[in-house]
PARO-580971 format. One record per residue (C-alpha): residue number from 0; residue in one letter; x negated, z, y. Coordinates in steps of 0.1 Angstrom, whole numbers, plus 5000, padded with zeros to 4 digits. Each point is the difference from the previous one (the first is absolute). Example, Ala and Ser with C-alpha at 12.3 -4.5 7.8 and 13.67 -1.06 7.14 Angstrom:
2
+------+------+------+------+------+
! resi ! resn !    u !    w !    v !
+------+------+------+------+------+
!    0 !    A ! 4877 ! 5078 ! 4955 !
!    1 !    S ! 4986 ! 4993 ! 5034 !
+------+------+------+------+------+
***
This chain:
90
+------+------+------+------+------+
! resi ! resn !    u !    w !    v !
+------+------+------+------+------+
!    0 !    M ! 4467 ! 9264 ! 1807 !
!    1 !    P ! 4989 ! 5023 ! 4972 !
!    2 !    P ! 4967 ! 4993 ! 4982 !
!    3 !    C ! 5004 ! 4974 ! 4973 !
!    4 !    L ! 4981 ! 4994 ! 4968 !
!    5 !    T ! 4999 ! 4965 ! 4984 !
!    6 !    R ! 4995 ! 4999 ! 4963 !
!    7 !    S ! 5000 ! 4974 ! 4973 !
!    8 !    V ! 5024 ! 5008 ! 4972 !
!    9 !    T ! 5010 ! 4982 ! 4968 !
!   10 !    A ! 5037 ! 4997 ! 4995 !
!   11 !    R ! 5011 ! 4981 ! 4969 !
!   12 !    G ! 4967 ! 4984 ! 4996 !
!   13 !    R ! 5000 ! 4987 ! 5036 !
!   14 !    L ! 4976 ! 5012 ! 5027 !
!   15 !    D ! 5016 ! 5008 ! 5033 !
!   16 !    Q ! 4988 ! 5016 ! 5032 !
!   17 !    V ! 5021 ! 5030 ! 5008 !
!   18 !    V ! 5000 ! 5019 ! 5033 !
!   19 !    F ! 5007 ! 5037 ! 4999 !
!   20 !    C ! 5008 ! 5019 ! 5032 !
!   21 !    S ! 5006 ! 5037 ! 5003 !
!   22 !    A ! 5006 ! 5025 ! 5028 !
!   23 !    R ! 5003 ! 5038 ! 5000 !
!   24 !    C ! 5018 ! 5020 ! 5026 !
!   25 !    A ! 5000 ! 5038 ! 5006 !
!   26 !    A ! 5009 ! 5018 ! 5032 !
!   27 !    T ! 4978 ! 5029 ! 5010 !
!   28 !    C ! 5014 ! 5029 ! 5020 !
!   29 !    N ! 4991 ! 5034 ! 5012 !
!   30 !    G ! 5020 ! 5032 ! 5004 !
!   31 !    G ! 5025 ! 4999 ! 5029 !
!   32 !    S ! 5004 ! 4962 ! 4997 !
!   33 !    G ! 5032 ! 4981 ! 4992 !
!   34 !    W ! 4990 ! 4997 ! 4964 !
!   35 !    A ! 4993 ! 5037 ! 4997 !
!   36 !    S ! 5034 ! 5007 ! 5015 !
!   37 !    Y ! 5016 ! 4978 ! 4974 !
!   38 !    W ! 4982 ! 5019 ! 4972 !
!   39 !    E ! 5009 ! 5034 ! 5015 !
!   40 !    Q ! 5037 ! 4990 ! 5000 !
!   41 !    T ! 4997 ! 4986 ! 4965 !
!   42 !    A ! 4983 ! 5030 ! 4986 !
!   43 !    T ! 5025 ! 5023 ! 5017 !
!   44 !    E ! 5030 ! 4981 ! 4986 !
!   45 !    L ! 4985 ! 4998 ! 4965 !
!   46 !    R ! 4987 ! 5036 ! 5000 !
!   47 !    P ! 5030 ! 5017 ! 4982 !
!   48 !    G ! 4999 ! 4975 ! 4971 !
!   49 !    L ! 4962 ! 5000 ! 4997 !
!   50 !    V ! 4998 ! 5038 ! 4999 !
!   51 !    G ! 5031 ! 5003 ! 4978 !
!   52 !    S ! 4985 ! 4976 ! 4975 !
!   53 !    G ! 4967 ! 5019 ! 4998 !
!   54 !    K ! 4980 ! 4969 ! 5010 !
!   55 !    L ! 4988 ! 5017 ! 5032 !
!   56 !    A ! 4999 ! 5035 ! 5014 !
!   57 !    D ! 5011 ! 5010 ! 5035 !
!   58 !    H ! 4964 ! 5008 ! 5010 !
!   59 !    E ! 4989 ! 4965 ! 4990 !
!   60 !    I ! 5027 ! 4984 ! 5022 !
!   61 !    D ! 4991 ! 5024 ! 5028 !
!   62 !    R ! 4964 ! 4990 ! 4998 !
!   63 !    F ! 5010 ! 4963 ! 5002 !
!   64 !    L ! 5023 ! 5006 ! 5030 !
!   65 !    A ! 4971 ! 5018 ! 5018 !
!   66 !    R ! 4978 ! 4970 ! 4994 !
!   67 !    C ! 5027 ! 4977 ! 5014 !
!   68 !    A ! 4998 ! 5019 ! 5033 !
!   69 !    D ! 4962 ! 5001 ! 5001 !
!   70 !    Q ! 4987 ! 4971 ! 5022 !
!   71 !    E ! 4965 ! 5004 ! 4983 !
!   72 !    W ! 5015 ! 4991 ! 4966 !
!   73 !    W ! 5000 ! 4964 ! 4991 !
!   74 !    T ! 5016 ! 4982 ! 4970 !
!   75 !    Q ! 5013 ! 4967 ! 4990 !
!   76 !    T ! 5033 ! 4987 ! 4987 !
!   77 !    I ! 5004 ! 4984 ! 4966 !
!   78 !    A ! 4979 ! 4968 ! 4998 !
!   79 !    F ! 5018 ! 4968 ! 4991 !
!   80 !    T ! 4982 ! 4970 ! 4985 !
!   81 !    V ! 5014 ! 4965 ! 5003 !
!   82 !    A ! 4985 ! 4972 ! 4979 !
!   83 !    Q ! 5008 ! 4963 ! 4999 !
!   84 !    G ! 4986 ! 4972 ! 4979 !
!   85 !    R ! 5005 ! 4962 ! 5003 !
!   86 !    R ! 4985 ! 4968 ! 4988 !
!   87 !    P ! 4987 ! 4978 ! 5028 !
!   88 !    G ! 5025 ! 4972 ! 5007 !
!   89 !    A ! 5028 ! 5020 ! 4982 !
+------+------+------+------+------+
***
């Protein structure tokens, strides 16, 4: 269960106890892992469009691909945050 925070809030002039819960999730991975393989495949597939658009240069993609193969390199995936609120008894 994620950590929860209970707060008193006023809604339409009425005081209610509201419980807020949230959780964050992000996978960490290093070079050579399954996630790194996924990103290698993704970067390779998107490379022509990225370079053609001018958003990235070939040498930048090469540097990223080298890191994806380096087991000493660690990174994390995008972090997701989930939040939920409810009134007790609701």
